N, C-alpha and C positions, 0 to 999 in steps of 0.2 A: 624643700620635696625634690627629689630627683625627677627627670624627664619621664622615666617607666612608671614611677608613681603616679604620677600625673595622666599619664596618658590612663594607665588601670581605671583611675577614681573616675575621668571621665567617661572611659565603656562603661564603668559599674553603673553612673548615673544615667546613661543611655539606656541600659537594660531595665534600671526600674521604671525610665519614661514607657518603655515599651509593654513592660506587665502592668503598668498601671491603665495603660488603654485596652488592655487585651481584659483585664480584669472588669473594668466599668463595661465593655461592650456585653460580655459573658453576663455581667449581673442585668442589665440593659433587657437582653435577649430571655432570659428568665422569668424575668419581672413581667415583661412583656405579655407571655404566655399563660402568666400564674395571677395576674390582675384583672380586674373586671373590666373588657375593653368596651362596654355599653352604658349608658347613663340610666336614669328613668327616663320614661315615655313622652316627660314633657321636661327632659333635661337642656335643651339646647334652645337659645334666644332664639325670636324671631330673627335677629341680625346676625345669620349663621352663617355668610359666605366671606371668608376670609382674602384678603389679597393675596393671591397665590401668583402673582406677574414675576415674584422674585427679585433679585438685586441684581441682575444682570441687566446691561444694556445694548441691545445688536447695534452693532454698525459705530462702536466706541470701544476705546481702551480702555482699559483701566490701569490707573497709576498709582493710587494711595488709599489705603483705608485706615480710618480712624475711630475706634468702638469706645462708646462711653456706654458699662454695662451696671446692672444692677448686681449686686450678689445673687446666688441661686439660693434652693428653698433650705431656709433656717429652722431651728426651734424657736418658739415664742422668745420674746427678749425677756420675760420675769419666768420665776419658777412656781413650782408649786405650793410655796409658802409666801408668795405675793397674794394679792387680791385676785390674781387669775385665779389661784387654784381655790378659794373660797368662794369666788362667786358663782359659784354652778355645784349642784350636790353629786353630778357625773363627775366620771374621770376621764380626763383628758386623754390623747394619743399617747403611746410610749415613748416618746421621742429618742432619734438615735444619737443625740449630741446634746451637750450642755445648752443651758438658756444661752438663746442668740448667737449659738454657732450652726455652721453647715451642717446640715445633715447628709445621712450616707445617699439619700436619691438625690439631694442637691449635687453632690459630685458626680452622680453619674451621671446627670442630663447635664451638667457642664460641660463633662468631658465629652459628650457625643456634640454638643455646641461646637465645642472647639472643633471637633474632626468635620462637621459641616462648612464651617469657615474653610478649613482646609482644602476640602475639597471645591470650593466655590472660586477661593483665589487660583485654583490649579486650573480650574475650566477657562478662567479668565487671562492665565498665561502670565499672572503677577509673580507667581511662585512655581517652580518646578516640583517635581515628586521628590520626595524623601528629602525638603527645602530645608538646609543648612545657611542660614541667614549671616550676610557678611557684617563687617562693624557697623552697629547703629542701622543697620534695615528694620530690625525690628525693636520695639519696646513693650514690654508688659510691666505697670505700673499698678500698685493697689494700695488702697487705703491701708491702715496699720492694725486693722480689725481681724479676728480669726475668720469670721466668714467672708470678708473680700479676699485676704490672700489666700484661702484655700480654694475659692471660685479660682483665682486668675491661675494658681496652679494646674487645677483640673482642665482648665482650658488651653493652657499652655501645653499638658500632655497629651490631649487630642489633634491640638493645631501644629506642633511640632515634634512628634512622636518619636524622632532619631535623633533631636538637638535637646540640650539641656536650656534653655533658655531661662537666665537669671527673672524671677520676680521680683521687681524692685520696690522695696518699702523704706518710708524714710523714717518715721518716730517710732519709739520704743515700743513692742507688741503690747497691742489692746489699746494705745494710745490714738487720738485721732490726729489725722494729718490737716496742716490747715489748708490743703490743696482740696480736700475731700470734706471737710469740717463746715456744715451748714450754719455758720453763727452768722452775727450781725457783728460785724467790724468795725460799723460806725452807727451810734443812734445821738439822738438830741431830743428833748422834750417835745419841739415842732415836729419832729421826724417822726417819733411815735405818734402822735396825736394822727399826725397824716396817713400814716401807715394803717393803723387800729380802721380810720375812716374807711380805708380802700377797702381793707378786708371786709369789712361791713356790709360794703356797698357790693361788693362783687358775691359775696358766698352767705348772705344772712338769709336768703332766699332757701337755698341750699339745704342750711342747717334745718329750716323750720319744715323742709319738704323730708328729713329725716323722720319723721314721727312714726310712720309704720315699718320703716327699718328697725326701729330700735323695738317697738312690739314683738315684731319677728325674732331678734337673736336673743332678747329678755325669754320668750317662749320656748325658743331652741335649748338654751343653756338652763330651763327653769329657773330662773333668779331667784324669786318667790321663795325658793324651797329652801336655799342656800343659805349657810351658815353668816357669811357676809351681810345679805340682805337682814335676817334675822335678828343680826347683833348691831344692825344700823350704820355699818361700814359703807353701805352702797344703798340708796335708793333710786326710786323708779327714775330711769332717764328721761330726761325732757330737754326740749330744744329751745330752753330760754335760759339757760344758767352757764354760759359761755364768757370765761372770763381769758384775756389773750395778755399775755406778758414776752415784753420786746425790750430786752437788754443785751447791752453792750458784751460783746464776747460770749456770748450766750447762743444757742438756739431759739428760735421764736417757740414758745411755749403757750398752750391751751390747758385750761381746767377744765372741771366741769363734768356734763354727760357725755359728751363729745370724745374726752382723752378716755373714760372708762370705756363707753363703749367699741372705741377703737381695740381698746385692748383685748377686747373678747373677738372683735371683728379679725382682727389679724390671727390670732389663734384658732378660730372656725376656719377661717381660708387656709390657713397651713394645714391643718387637719384634712382639709378637704382633698388637697394633694397628697399628704400621705397616705389617709385610710383607705383602701381598695372597697369597702363597702359604703356605699353613699349612705346609707341611713346609720349604719353606725357611727360615720363622719359627722351625721347632724344628730346625735344623740338620740336615735329612734324616730327621726323623724323623715317624712319622705319629703325633699324640698325641690322643686323644679328648678331647672339654670337659674330662670330671672330670679327665683328667691336666692341662692345663692350671689346672684351678681347683686342684690338688692343687700346682702350682708358686705360684701365687697366695697359696696357704695359707701358705707361709713368711714373705712379708712382713705378711700379717695378722697372724700370731704375733707377728713382731719389733715390730709397731706396738703391740698389745695389750702385750706385757710392758713395753714404753717407757713407754706413755702411761693407759692404763687402768686399771689398779689405782685405787682411789679415791684413797687417800692421796696418789700423784701426780698425779690429775686436777683436784683442786679445787685444787691448786698449780700447777701447769702453765695450767692454762685460765681461772685466776682475772680476769685484764685481760678477755679477748676475752668471757668472761660479763657482766661490768659493762657492755659495748659492747653485747652483743645486747639487755641489759635496757635500757639508756637507749634504743636504740632503736625496741623495742616502745613505750615511753613518750613518745616526742617528738611533740608536738603537729603536724597539717599532714601528718606524713612520710607518703608514701602508698608507698614504694618504697624498699627499702634493699639493698644489694650489697656483700657483706664478702667479700674474696676471700683465703682463705691456703692451707693445706695441709693432709694427712691426718691429720696430727698434731693439728691443731685440729680437727677433724671428731671425731678418737675421742676426745679430752680432753673433748670438750663434751658429748657423748652420754654418757659415763661420769659427767661430773660432774653431769648430769640426770637419772642413775639409768633410762638409757633400758634395756630388755631388749634381750637379744643377737639377735643377727637372721642369717639367710642370704638374702641377695639374688638372688633369681630370676633367671636367666641372665647371670650376673655372674660373672667369674674371679677378682676382686676383691672384700674385704670393703665397702672405702672405694675406689669404683670413680674410675677419673682423671676429673677434671671434676664429680664429683656434689657434692648441694648438700643442706642439711638447711633446709627452706622452713617457715618459721612464718608461716602466714598467719591473720589475725583477722576474723571472721565475726561478722554481726550476725542475729539473725532478726526476726521481726515485730514481737516484743514488747520490740524494744530489748535482748536479751539479749545478751552478749558470748560467744563463744567461739574456741577455737583448733585450727586442725589444725597436725600437727607432721609433716612427710613426707620421705623421701629421696628424690630426684629425680636420675635416674641415666641414662645412656646405656646400652641393653646391649650385648653383646659384638658383636654383629651391626650394631646402628648405630655402634656406635664404628669397626669395621672397614671398612664399607661408606659411612661418610658418607651414612645416608640424610638425606633431607629431614623438616624436623620440621615438622608443622602439628596441628590439632585431632585430624586422624582416623590420623596417625601420632606419637603422644606421645612424649616420653620415658619409661621407666619409671617408675614412682610407689610407694613400699613404705613405709605408716604406720608413725610411730617410737612405739613403745609404752613409755608412762613405769611404771616399778613403782609399786604402790599407789593409780594414778588409773583410776579408768573412764571412758571414752567415753558419750556418750549413743547414743541410738538412730541419730544420723547421724553415728556415727566421729567426733564433737568433743570436746574436753576442754572444761569450763568456766574460763572466762579467768582467774576468780579461783584455780583450781587451777594452772594453768600459771603465774602470778604469785608465788604462794607456794612452787613447786618452783624458780622461777629465785632468788627470795631465799633460800630454804635452800642452795642449790648456792654461792652468793654468801658467805654467812655460814659455809659450811663452812671457808673459809679462813682466817677470823678464829677460829674453833674452835679450828683445828688450830695456830694460833699461840699460843693459850692455853695448849693440852694440851701443846704440845712443847718450848716454851720453857725 
């Protein structure tokens, strides 16, 4: 291809990126004014004050940002001909995408997130207006699934609207990339037994505590009137039928009520985000915010059981931890965006020994589209520090597609690492974070030695 054709192609791609941002913003404005902007009178939980301190730290210079993101809103993982379609007599939301793929709303929301990060980095002078990255300054890397690639592209459109940054993915389309694939790369009989014992010790009480949650979702979907229930394909959810499977080169799996209830919980949570009429989202039930949170808690427990026990998390998160560590130590890198799944968020936080948390104004523990943001800062003496934060859209921002800016930012929740103290400005010393990453990565090698 000659130089003129190359320039024309580049200019065309830039125009497409600009049009994508303009279209997403126009849709966001339209949906903001047509969506229901208020919830029922008891729609907010008592834990309603999101941390609005933001991502900035006065008196420090921002040097680098690495983001580990969950994909944005998708359709349910299974279609209408699966158990999900027969477990209720009601009709699910008319999803705008095929099963498991990013929805139209998800694309709009992720573009807004990209725009917010652009404005934040501009305000911190890490990037200039209309940033055109130099060689190696920006990396956008996604798992090879449709919902992660699409999320990364929408984020890039908002983050770099006048530059066509490539979205990097390594595997054949719709195949899991080993970096993001939460599979157990090593097991032995003794490892499996100890991991199961650890899971049971940590989460058996939480599973037993889901009795009321199970009744709630069963009532909401009227499961007993469904064809699946009448035909014996599904029975009443119970808290004592959990079976755990841990196999090499496979994701951890569970069977029983928790698995089936999670499928319903996931679909209801997604319907809550997509359907502007809350009663319709709950199949004509009037649910409080706490009840929606109870529905979301089922999938939260499911995710913790699968990926958050330390023996499991250091195993499945190992490739991604090495990728994060590499990015944080890459010279000249200003910004990295790694796009994966909730399993990646859960396992990485567990492997880093993060304290447990309860996000304000969210019905999910790992909200759709949420991000773990590692930001490195320098003080006037040249000392380096890190802030580690969960950045997410709260429930109203997700439902109403609110425009984001420095006056209406996403929610920011500081991640607390066990055994490490922050300084008076809420930052961790660089050496402590590096040591924690090294320890989490080394834990995999220690596991191999202990269980071979």
